[in-house]
N, C-alpha and C positions, 0 to 999 in steps of 0.2 A: 820281305816285301821291298820292292823297288822304291827308291826315293827320288824326288825331283827338286830342282833348285827352287827356293822360295816356298817350300812345302808348308801348308797350313793344315789345321784339323780337317777342313772340308776336303782338301786334296788327299789327305791321308785316307779319309773315308772312301773317296772314289777309287783310290788305288786298291783298297781292300775289296771293293766291289769288282774291280778288274780281275783280281785273283780268283774271286768266287765265280765269276763268269767262266774263266778258264777251267775251274774245277768242275763246271757243268759239262765240259767237253765242247764249249763253244769258242770259236776264234773271234775275238773282239775287233779284229781288223781284217775282215775278209777282202777278197780281191775285186768283186764286182757284184752288181745287182742290176737287173734290167727292168726299170719301170715301164708301164704301158701308158701312163697318163701323168700330166702335170696337174697340180691342184686346180688350176683354172679350167682345165679340160673336164675334170670330173664335175665341177659345178655347172659349167656351161652345158654339158651333155647329160645332166642328171636324169631327165625324163626318159631318154633313150636307154641309158644304162639301167635304170630302175625297171623299165618295162621288159628288157631282155634278160635281166638277171645276170648280166655279164660281170665277171670279177675284174677288178682293177688292181693294178700294182703301182703303188706310189712310194716315194722315198723323200726324206728330208730331215731337217734338224728338229728335234723335239724341243718345243719352246714353252709349252704350258701343259700341265697335267691337272686334272680335277677328279676327285673321287678317291675312295679307299676301299679296302676289303677286296671283294672278288670281281669288281668291275670299275672301270675308270674311263673318263673321256680325256682326250689330249689333242693338242694342235701340232701339226707338222708344218714347217715352212720350207718350201722348195724355191727354185729359181724364179717362179712366177707368182707365188702367193702363199696362202696358208689354207689348211684343210683340217677339219676335225675328224678324229678317228675314235672308235669305241672299242675298247679292249675288255674282254670278259673271259674269265677262267673257263667257263663251259664251252666257249667257242674255240679257244686256242690250245687248251690242254695244260696239264700240270707243268711240263718242262718249259714251254714257252712262257707260261705265266710266272714261273720262277725267274726267268730272264727278265721279264717285264719289271718285276719288283727290284731288280738290280740296276735299272736304268735311271738316268738323271737328265735334268734339263741341259740341253746342249749336245746330247748324244745324237748321232745320225742313225736312223732306222729305216727299214723297208717293210712294208706291210702289203698284204693282199686281202681282198674281201669284196663283198657287194655293197652297193650304196643304199642309203636309206635316209629318211628325214626323222629328226627327233620330234618330240611333242611340241617343241617351240619352233619347228620348221627349219632347224639347222641341218644342212646337207652334211652327211658323215659317211665314213666307211666302217662297216662292221668287220673287224679284223678276224681273219681266219688263220693267217700265218704271219709270224713276226720274225724279223731278222735284224740283228744288231750289225750295223755297217761301220760304225766308229764309236768307240768309247772316249768321251771327252774327260780327261783327268783334271783339267783346270776349268772351274766354273765360269760361264759367261756372266757379265754383269746384267743379268736379265731383269727387266722391270717387272714389278708386281702388277698383276691384272685382276680385275674383278668385273662382274657383270652387274650393272645397275640399271634397272628398268629396261632390260633387254639390250643395253648398250655396253660395249667394252670400255672400261676406264683403266688407264695406264698410270701407274705410280712409279716414282724413282727411275724415270727413263734415262738411258745412257746419253747424256746431253752435254757433258763437258767438252767444249770445242777442241781444246788443245789435246786432250786424251783421244778424242775421235780422230784427229789428224795423225797422231803418233801411232795409233793402233787401228788403222783403217779397216783391217779385217773384222774387228769388233763392230765398228761403225756399220759396215756392210751387212754383217750378220744380224744386227739388231734393229737397223733402221731401213725399212723397205724404201722409203723416199730417197735415201742416199743411193741405193742400187739403181733406182730409176734415173737419177742424174747421169750415172756412168753408162747406163744402157743408151741414154739419149746421146751421150758423147760419141759412142760408137756409131750411132745412126748419123750424127753430124759428119763424121769423117767419111763414112760410106757415101753420103750424099755429095760431099765435095768431090770425091773420086768420080762419082757418076757424072757430075757436071763437067769436070775437066776432061774425062775420057771422051765424052760426046763431042768435045771441041778439039780433039786431036792432040791433046797434051800427053806427054810421056812421063811416067813416074820413074825416077832414078834414085840411086843411092849416092851419097857423098861421104867422105871420111868423117868419122866422129872425132878422131885424134888427128891433128894436123901439124906439120912442121912449122907453119906460120899461121896465126889466126888473123882473120880479116872479114870484111863484109858488113861490119857494124862496129859501133864504138862501145867498148866495154873492157874491163880487166879480165883476162883469160885465166883459167885454171891451168897450171903447168904440171906435167908429170915427166917421167923418164922411161924411155924404152930400153930395157936392159940388153936385149940381143943386139939392137942397132947402136946402143950407147949414144943416144941423142935425146934431147928434150922434145916433148910433144905437148901440144896445147889442145884443150877441149874446145871444140868449135863453138863460136858464138853466132855464126851465120853460115848458110849454105852458099851464099851468093857467088863468091869468086870461083868455086868449083862448078856451079851451074853455068857460069859464063864460059869456062873452059870447054864445057860440053857443047855450048852453042857454037864456039869456034870450030869444033870438030864436026858440026853438022847435025847434032841431035837437037834440032831447034824447032820452036814454034814461034818464029821471029817476025821481023818486019812490022813492028808495032811500036807505039809510043805510049806516054802516060795517059793520054786521052782514051786509047783503047783499053788500058788497064782499068780506068774508071768504069767503063761500060761492063767489063768482065766482073769487076768487084761487086757492083750493085746487083748485077744479075745473079751472081753466085750466092750472095747473102739471101736474096729473095727466094731463089730456088731451094736452098737448104732449109729455110724457115718453113716454106710451103711443104716440103717433103717430110720434115721432122715434126712440125707442130700443126700443119694443116692450114696455116695462114701466114701472111706477111706482116701482120700486126701482132703485137704481143704486149703483155703486161710484165714489166720488170720492176720488182719492189714497189708495186702500186703506182707505177708510172707507165703510161702507154708509149710504146715505141713503134713507129711505122717504118718498116724496111722496104716499102714499095718504091721501086725506081720511078723517075730519076731522083737522085739526091742533089741537094744544093752543092755548088762548086764555088768556093770563096778563096781568092788569093790571100796568102798569109798577111800581107801588109794591109789589105782591105779589112780583114777580120780584126786586126789590132785597132784600126781606126774606128771600126763599128763598136767593138766591145770595150776598148780601153780609152776611146776618145783621144787617140794619139796619131798625129800625121807623121809617120815614120820618115817619109821622103823629105819633110821640112825640118826634121829634128837632127841635132848634132849628136855625136857619140855621147857627149856629156849629158845631153837631155835624155837620151835613152837609158843611160846608166841611172840617172836620178829617178826616172820612171820605174825602172826595175826595183829600186829601193822602196819606192812608194807602195809597190805591190808585194813587198816582203821578201824580195830576192836578195841573197847575199853574194851575188856574182862578183868576181874579182874586178877591181877598177881597170885593170889592163886588158880586159876581155875585148876581142875585136868586135866590130860592128855586127857581123852576122850572128855571133853568139848572143849579143845583147838583144837583137830582134827576136831570136828564138826563145830566149829566156822570158822576154816580155810577153810573147805569145802564150807560153805555158802558164804564166801567172794570171793573165787577165782574160784569155780567150777560152782555153780548154774547158774550164768548169761550166761554161755557158753552152757547150755543144752537146745538147741532149739528143736531138733527132739526128739520124745518120747524115754526116756532112763530109765532103771532101775539102780539106784545106790544101791549097796548091801553091806552088812557086816558092820554094824555100831558099834561103841564102846558101851560097856556095860553101861557106864556112862550116855548115852543119850537114852538108850533102856531098862528101868527097867522091861518091861513086855515081852520082847522077849527072846527066848531060846538061850542059849550060842551056838556059832558056833561050829560045830562038829569037826573042825580041828584047829581053832585059838582061844585060850582061852580068849583073851581080847576083842573079838568081838562077835556080835550076828548075828543070821540069820534073818536079817531085810532088807527090801528094801523100797525105796521111788521111786515114779514115778515123773519124771521131764519132762515138756513140755513147750516150750517157756520161759524157765528160771523160771518157777513156780514149786513149789511142788504141785503135783496133785493127790497123793495117798500115802498110807502108809500101810505096811504089815509086818507080822512076821511069823516065826515058833513060835507058841504061847508057852510061858513058862508054862509048866504043872507040874514042880517039886515044890511042896509046900515048901520044905526046902529052896531051892534057892530063891523062890519068897519072902519068909519071910526075908531073908538076904537082898534082893534088897530093900524091903520096909524099912527095918531098916536103910539102907544107905540113902534112900530118907529122912527119918526122921532126920538124922544127918544134911543133907543139909538144911532142914527147920529150924532146931535149929540154924544154922549159918546165917539165914536170907533169905534163898531162898524160897519166898512164892509161887513159882510155882512148887516146888517139890511135889511129890505125897504123899498122905496120906497112913498110914498103916491101911488096911481094914481087921479087924479080921474076919468079917463075910465072906468075899470073901476067905480068907485063909482057913476057916473052910470048905467051899464048895470044894476048891481045894484038900484038904486033903482026900476027899472021892473019888478022882480019876477023872481026865479029860483025855480023849484019845488024842493022837497026833492030833494037829489041826493047820491049817493055817488060819490066820485072815487077812482081807483086808478092808481098808477104802478108798473109792473113793471120790475125790473132785468133787462133783456134780456141784457146782457153776463154777469151772474152766472148766469142760467139757462143760457146757452150753455156757460159754464165747467163747470157741473155735468154737463150732458148729454154734453159732449165730453171730460170728465175733463181739462180744460185747467188747468195748475197756476197760471197767472197771468192776470189780466184782460187783459194785453197779448197773450196767446195767443188771445184771443177777439175781438180788434179788428184788422181788416186793417191799418190804418195808425195805430198808436198814436203819440201825440205824444212826441217825444224831445228832451231838451236838446241844443243844438248841441254838438258835440264838436270841440274845437280840434285841428287836425292830422289830422282824419279824411280819408283819401284817398277822395274821391268818384269817382275815375276808375279805380281799380285793380281 
């Protein structure tokens, strides 16, 4: 008998069943099965199917069995729901019933038969043919279920958050609500594409691995290209490559950050309407209204409103002291723009529950944004805030190559002082910019945050199929 890593008595028993199935002359891993209906289709069309006597073919994972002897009820779960089946020796014959007795929770099966209702009114399929589609040799942590007063009660549900993130396949297999989140995520991305396509935007690809990283402030992951014998960096932003394409004429240009605000709020409202059917939603018992227009508040005004600090009349020392009061441990040598941004994050961000544009950021924290047309120390940049989160970022894009070079030079100074998140000086990008880039507005949307909102997902990890997790010492990867 074959053995597997982490074998337990339960797995050993399943392997024995696997051998027994093969001894019956049945391939436990066949190539295909052609269903005619999903579970929800059978339930929705029951009256028609029942009246016509049409046979249905359904497939899915076996998740519950009830009954012993020569007949049993069971539940199958497919991509759209669950459906009860009724298996009886007299209906399927000795050979198929012998196979049935060797099945376990977690196996995939396909069945065909006519629909009927049980005495309790449960829509079911009376199985006439049975096919094993996959034998699961490792058991799922399937919760126990019982029927109480006609209601299904679940015990010992697979609910350990960390284990669910690490083994997302189990989370999806056992928790239909989780599947619904990621189906909604797919719908969100499709709706965003529909919105942008209708407005003449072009979808493009940019390098995942880059000889220089840029477009945002972060420490990059570095790797090595063996054939080219050179270091490469995992991208932290698409921005500088997108701007190269605009130089080349693949543009939807001639816009500024005001245009981006109009696009952003319209996009959010469109996606919410398309995916959820409304522009208002409830997120973690808090109502959020995405209906445009959204408030537009300059950063300095927001600090004065929520922090009661007049930035224009405050010295750098005053701002540093204010940061300390709000719990920030920013370096005493931090320049004024960084102090302002730190103060904003500390005293304003948590207050921004309804969708809000915070505009006009300091140059120090916006090295790729165009200078503000009337305020020399600020830039034409905004961020979207919803529920206290940063949910988007946009600029009037800096297209002056001389100014951009000076900004990069300043970022290099910061790197030389030890700031390893400062941006790199990218000569190839500057070369492109020197050939001329038209006035452009740029916008980055926080897709994960948008999915969280529309799916009422409490954590960003609940909106990402495979979130990164720290290695856990002693984690049993085979149990």
